N, C-alpha and C positions, 0 to 999 in steps of 0.2 A: 573530363566528366561533366555532364550537363547537370549542374548542382540543383537547379530549380525543379528538375524532373526526377532526380535520383531518389529512389526509396530511402526513407529515413534510416532503415536498418543498414543499408549499404553506406550511407553517409557516416553513420556512427563508426562502422568498421574502418572506413577510410581515415577518419580522424584519430583512430587508435594507432595508425601507422605514420601519421604525419603531424607536424606543427604548422602546416600551411595556414596562413591567416585567413585566406578566402574560404577554405574548407570549414574552419571553425566558425567563421562569421555566419555561414549558411546554416550550420548545425544549430547555432544559437538562435538564429532567426526562426527556424522551424520549430524549435523546442521550447523557447521562452514562453509562448502562450500556454503550453501544456503545464509547464512548471508553475507559472503564475496562478493558474486556476487551481491546481492541486494545493498550492500553498495557501490560497485564499480559503479553500474549504476547511483546512486545518485551523486557520486563524479564526474563523467564525465560531468554531467550537470552543477555542481557548478564550477568546476575547469578546465574542458576540458581534464583532465588527471587523472590517478590513481597512488597513491603512497602507497607502502606497509605499512609504519608506520601509515598513516591515516586510512587505512582499518583495521589494527590491533587494533587501538584505538576504532573504531566503534564496531568491533566484541566484544571487551571486555565490552564496555558499554551495548551492547545488552544482554549479559549473566548476567551482574550485574542487569539489569532491571528485568530479569526473577526471580532473587532472592529477589527482593524488596518485602516488606510487607509479609515476610514469604512465598514467592513463590506464591503470589496471582494470577498472570497470569496463572501459571500452574494449580493451584487449581480450578480456574474458567473456565478453558478451557473445552469446550464441543465439541467433534469431530463432524464435519459437512460433513464427507466424508473421503475417503482414503487419508492419508497423509495431512489432512487439517491443522495439526499443522504447517506444512511448509509454508502454505499460510499465516497463522496468523503471523508466524515469519518474513516473507517478509515485511508485513505491519509494524510490530514493528520496523524492521530494517530501513525501509524508514523513519519512524517517528524519530528514534534516529539519523540517519544520517543527515536528514534535520535540526534537532535541532542543531547538531554539527556544520554544515556549516553556519546555520543562525546566530549562536552566533559569529562565526568568521567574517562573513559578516557585522554584526552589529558593531563589534568592529572596523573594518576597516573604517566604515562610522561614527566613532566618538561615538559609543555606542548607536545610535538611535535604539529603539526597532521597529521591523517590525511587525505590527499587522493589521489585516483587518477582519471584521466580515464575517463569512461564509455565511451570508445572502446576502452579496454583490456579487451576482452571475452575470456572463455575460449573459445577456438576460433572467435572471431568469429561466434558463432551468433545473436546478438540485436542488433538495431539500436535504440538508445535514441532518444528524441525529440530533434530538433534544438534548438539554443538558442532559436530564435525561438518554439518551442512551450512555453516555460517559463511558470510561473504556473498559473492555474486550469485552462487547457486541458491542460497537462501532468498536473496532478493528476487531472483527469477521465479521461485515458488510463490512468494508473496505477490509478485506481479500477476501471476496466473489467478491467484485467489481474488485479487482486486478486480481483474478483468471479469471474473464470474459475478462478483458483487455489483459491478457497474452495469452488467447486462440485465439486471432485474430491479430497476428503480421502483417498480410497483410493489415488489416483495420486500426489498431492503432499502430503507431511506438513507439519505446522505449522512444524517446524524448517527444512525446505527452503524453504518460502515466505518465512520471515523471513530466511534466508541470501540469498535472491534480492534482497530489498529492501535489506539491508545493503550488498550489492555495487552494485546498479544505482541505488538511490535515494540512498544515503548515502556511497558512494565508498570503503568499506573494501576493502582487498585480501584475497585468499584467506588469506594468512598472518595478517593481523590478525583476520579472522573466526575462524580456527582457534584463535587465542589467547584467545578469549572463554571464560569459565568453563563455560558450559552447552552449547557447540557439540558437543564430543565427537568432533571430526573433525580429521584432519590437513589441511594445506593442499591436498593432492591430493584428499582426501575432499570438501572444500568445492568444489573445481573440478568434481568429479564430480556433486555435488548441483546446482550451477549448470547444468551441461550437461543434466542430467535435466529440470530445470524449463523451461529454454529450449526443449529439444526438444519437450516436451509443449505448451508455448504455441504454438510454430510449427505444430504439428500441428493444434491447435484453431483457429488463425487461418487456416490454409491447408490445409483437409482435402484429402486426395488425391482426385483426380477418378476416378470409376469409368470403366473402359475401355468404349467402345461395344461392344455385343454384335455378334458376327460376323453378317454377312448370311447368311440361309439359302442353302444350296447350291441352284443351279438344277437342275431335273429334266432330266436329259439326254434324257429321252423327251418 
């Protein structure tokens, strides 16, 4: 296999079947920049800044997660388009990074666990996946949502996209998100951002149907 030219989807599937060091080194070389950028995005919301040691820790945890349960994520991965593995990897990184910071945040607040039901939606506008869709299928769904959000930087900002994931993927409340150093919003502002993202997603997923054109009037003559 020509590793430098192999599509990343195929490389990920190859690593699911082998522990070959060269295959894994190539996967890490191709994916580490994507993981690092996704981790940095989350770090800026939680901390307002990015530090190399923290990003390195998150990158390491992401690749360890790929090895969990005999590489289950890689074995279950089903390509959904060109380079779709990178989209899945961004969602996995967001989950790992938010868990990383949420643990630190909880410890600073005296160890209080931060939990909220995904059913507690602002204005009930978005329906999260059911429990039975957890795991890789859930991550693939979130990957597709994140791809949609990234495709519209003018409509959805980086901050609002991260707020969306903090709420729906990580379970932070609007008050807790507003309390993060770099959010710069009140709880009501967070709720407004969530509604904006949810409304945009719903529009993209269910575009309004065009009304059928009126039939031409019959000639009375």
